[in-house]
N, C-alpha and C positions, 0 to 999 in steps of 0.2 A: 799639804799636798792632797790628803784625802778629802779635805773640805772642797777644794777646787774640782776634783773628780766628781763628787757628789752633785755639785751644781751644774756640771756639764750634761748629765743625763736628762734632766728635764728640758733643757735647751735643745739637745739633740732630738728628743722626741717631738718637740714642738716643731722643729724644722722639717722632720720627716712627714709629720701630719700635714703641715702647710703645703709642702711640696707635692704631696699626693693629691691634695684638694685642688691645687692649681693645675696639676696634670690632667685630672679628670674633668675639671671644669672647662678646660680648653677644647675638649672634644666636641665636634660639631656633628649633628645628625643630618644626614643627607636622605632626602626622599627623592626617588626617581620614579617618574611617571612612565609606565610601560607603553611604548609606541605600539599603535594598532594599525593594521593594514586593512583598508576597506576592500572586501572581496569583489565589489562592483567596479572598481577602478581598473582599466586594463593595465596588465603588467607587460612591459616591453622586454623582450629577450636581450636585445643588444645593449640596452642602457641600465637594466636593472638586474637581470639574471646572470649574464656573462661576467659583469664585475664581481658578482659573488664568487663565481668559479675562479676567476683570475686572482682574487685576493685571498681565498681560503683553501682552494683545492688543487691549484696548479703544481704545487710542490710534489705531490704524488702522481696526479693524473695529467702528465705532460706528454703522453704519446706511447709510453711503454706500459701503461696500466689502463685498462678499460674502466670506464669510458674516458676517452680522450677529451679533456675539458680545456684544451687551449682554444684561444680566440680563433675563429675560422673553421675549427674542426668539431667544436663541442656540440653544435645543433645536430648535425648529421650523426654523430656518434651517439647522442642520446636517443634520437628518434628512430634510427635503424637498429640500434642495439637493444631495444626493448625496455628502455629505462622510463619512458613516459607512456602512461595509459590511463584510461578512466575506469573507475572512479579515482581521482587524483590521490586521495589518501592511502590507497593501496598500491600506488605506482612504485616501481623499483627505486627510482631516483628519490622520491620523497621518504620511502622507508629507510633508505640508507642515510639520509641526512638527519633523521630524527632518532636513529638507533645506533647502538653499539659505539665503536670508536670514533664514528664520524660526527656524532652529535655535538661535540665540543668545538668543532671548527666553525660553526655558524651561530649567529644570535637568533633569538625567536623571531624577529622581524624578517630576517633572511629566510628562515624556514617557511614562514607564512607566505612570503612573495613567491617562493618555489611552488608551494601548494596551489596558490592562486593562478600562477602561470600555467600549470598542468591542467587545472580545472577549467581554464579559459580556452583550452584547445592546444596548448604548447605551440603557439605560433612563432615563426622566425621573423619577428618584427623589431 
Protein backbone atom coordinates (compact mmCIF):
# COMPACT_ATOMS: atom_id res chain seq x y z
CA UNK A 1 0.00 0.00 0.00
CA UNK A 2 2.80 2.46 0.87
CA UNK A 3 4.61 1.60 -2.35
CA UNK A 4 1.50 2.47 -4.37
CA UNK A 5 1.09 5.82 -2.58
CA UNK A 6 4.75 6.73 -3.20
CA UNK A 7 4.41 6.05 -6.90
CA UNK A 8 1.30 8.28 -7.10
CA UNK A 9 3.03 11.50 -6.02
CA UNK A 10 5.39 11.78 -8.99
CA UNK A 11 2.52 11.02 -11.32
CA UNK A 12 0.30 13.62 -9.63
CA UNK A 13 3.01 16.28 -9.78
CA UNK A 14 3.63 15.52 -13.45
CA UNK A 15 -0.09 15.85 -14.22
CA UNK A 16 -0.28 19.19 -12.38
CA UNK A 17 2.76 20.58 -14.19
CA UNK A 18 1.51 19.47 -17.60
CA UNK A 19 -1.97 20.86 -16.89
CA UNK A 20 -0.52 24.21 -15.87
CA UNK A 21 1.68 24.32 -18.96
CA UNK A 22 -1.29 23.51 -21.18
CA UNK A 23 -3.40 26.18 -19.48
CA UNK A 24 -0.84 28.93 -19.93
CA UNK A 25 0.12 27.86 -23.43
CA UNK A 26 -3.49 28.22 -24.56
CA UNK A 27 -3.68 31.91 -23.63
CA UNK A 28 -3.72 34.17 -26.63
CA UNK A 29 -2.33 37.64 -26.65
CA UNK A 30 -4.60 40.19 -28.27
CA UNK A 31 -3.39 43.48 -29.60
CA UNK A 32 -5.94 46.17 -30.24
CA UNK A 33 -5.19 49.10 -32.44
CA UNK A 34 -6.49 52.32 -30.99
CA UNK A 35 -8.95 53.94 -33.36
CA UNK A 36 -8.21 57.57 -34.09
CA UNK A 37 -10.52 60.30 -35.23
CA UNK A 38 -9.38 62.75 -37.88
CA UNK A 39 -10.16 66.27 -36.58
CA UNK A 40 -10.50 67.54 -40.17
CA UNK A 41 -13.43 65.25 -41.00
CA UNK A 42 -16.78 66.93 -40.28
CA UNK A 43 -18.63 65.39 -37.33
CA UNK A 44 -22.39 65.11 -37.82
CA UNK A 45 -24.60 65.64 -34.80
CA UNK A 46 -27.54 63.46 -35.89
CA UNK A 47 -25.54 60.42 -37.02
CA UNK A 48 -22.46 60.52 -34.77
CA UNK A 49 -23.08 62.57 -31.61
CA UNK A 50 -26.73 61.82 -30.84
CA UNK A 51 -26.13 58.04 -30.99
CA UNK A 52 -23.42 58.47 -28.33
CA UNK A 53 -25.96 60.17 -26.07
CA UNK A 54 -28.70 57.66 -26.89
CA UNK A 55 -26.46 54.66 -26.19
CA UNK A 56 -24.57 55.92 -23.15
CA UNK A 57 -26.24 58.87 -21.45
CA UNK A 58 -30.00 58.55 -21.84
CA UNK A 59 -30.41 56.37 -18.75
CA UNK A 60 -29.85 59.42 -16.54
CA UNK A 61 -30.34 62.37 -18.90
CA UNK A 62 -33.83 61.65 -20.16
CA UNK A 63 -35.57 64.88 -19.32
CA UNK A 64 -35.51 64.96 -15.54
CA UNK A 65 -31.80 65.85 -15.33
CA UNK A 66 -29.99 68.53 -17.31
CA UNK A 67 -28.94 68.41 -20.02
CA UNK A 68 -31.83 66.55 -21.63
CA UNK A 69 -30.04 64.23 -24.06
CA UNK A 70 -33.05 62.57 -25.65
CA UNK A 71 -33.21 62.66 -29.44
CA UNK A 72 -35.01 65.80 -30.53
CA UNK A 73 -34.22 67.71 -27.34
CA UNK A 74 -30.47 67.26 -26.88
CA UNK A 75 -29.18 69.86 -29.33
CA UNK A 76 -31.28 72.66 -27.87
CA UNK A 77 -30.52 71.56 -24.33
CA UNK A 78 -26.78 71.57 -24.96
CA UNK A 79 -26.57 74.82 -26.90
CA UNK A 80 -28.92 76.91 -24.78
CA UNK A 81 -27.76 75.40 -21.49
CA UNK A 82 -24.17 76.54 -21.85
CA UNK A 83 -22.69 73.09 -22.40
CA UNK A 84 -20.88 73.84 -25.66
CA UNK A 85 -18.44 76.72 -26.09
CA UNK A 86 -15.02 77.38 -27.54
CA UNK A 87 -12.30 76.41 -26.94
CA UNK A 88 -13.81 72.96 -27.12
CA UNK A 89 -11.44 71.38 -24.63
CA UNK A 90 -12.78 73.65 -21.88
CA UNK A 91 -16.45 73.32 -22.81
CA UNK A 92 -18.77 72.06 -20.10
CA UNK A 93 -19.94 69.06 -22.14
CA UNK A 94 -16.43 67.83 -22.93
CA UNK A 95 -15.27 68.43 -19.36
CA UNK A 96 -18.14 66.30 -18.06
CA UNK A 97 -17.44 63.48 -20.53
CA UNK A 98 -13.73 63.20 -19.65
CA UNK A 99 -13.84 63.63 -15.90
CA UNK A 100 -15.43 62.25 -12.79
CA UNK A 101 -18.15 59.65 -12.90
CA UNK A 102 -19.00 60.32 -16.55
CA UNK A 103 -15.67 59.20 -18.00
CA UNK A 104 -16.50 55.49 -17.94
CA UNK A 105 -19.67 55.86 -20.00
CA UNK A 106 -17.89 56.63 -23.26
CA UNK A 107 -14.86 55.25 -25.05
CA UNK A 108 -11.95 57.40 -26.20
CA UNK A 109 -13.18 57.55 -29.79
CA UNK A 110 -16.56 58.91 -28.65
CA UNK A 111 -14.87 61.49 -26.45
CA UNK A 112 -12.77 62.61 -29.42
CA UNK A 113 -15.85 62.86 -31.65
CA UNK A 114 -17.57 65.09 -29.07
CA UNK A 115 -14.48 67.28 -28.81
CA UNK A 116 -14.20 67.58 -32.60
CA UNK A 117 -17.92 68.34 -32.96
CA UNK A 118 -17.66 71.20 -30.49
CA UNK A 119 -14.43 72.50 -32.08
CA UNK A 120 -16.13 72.46 -35.49
CA UNK A 121 -18.84 74.82 -34.21
CA UNK A 122 -21.35 72.37 -32.64
CA UNK A 123 -23.63 72.37 -35.68
CA UNK A 124 -27.04 70.71 -35.74
CA UNK A 125 -26.25 68.70 -38.85
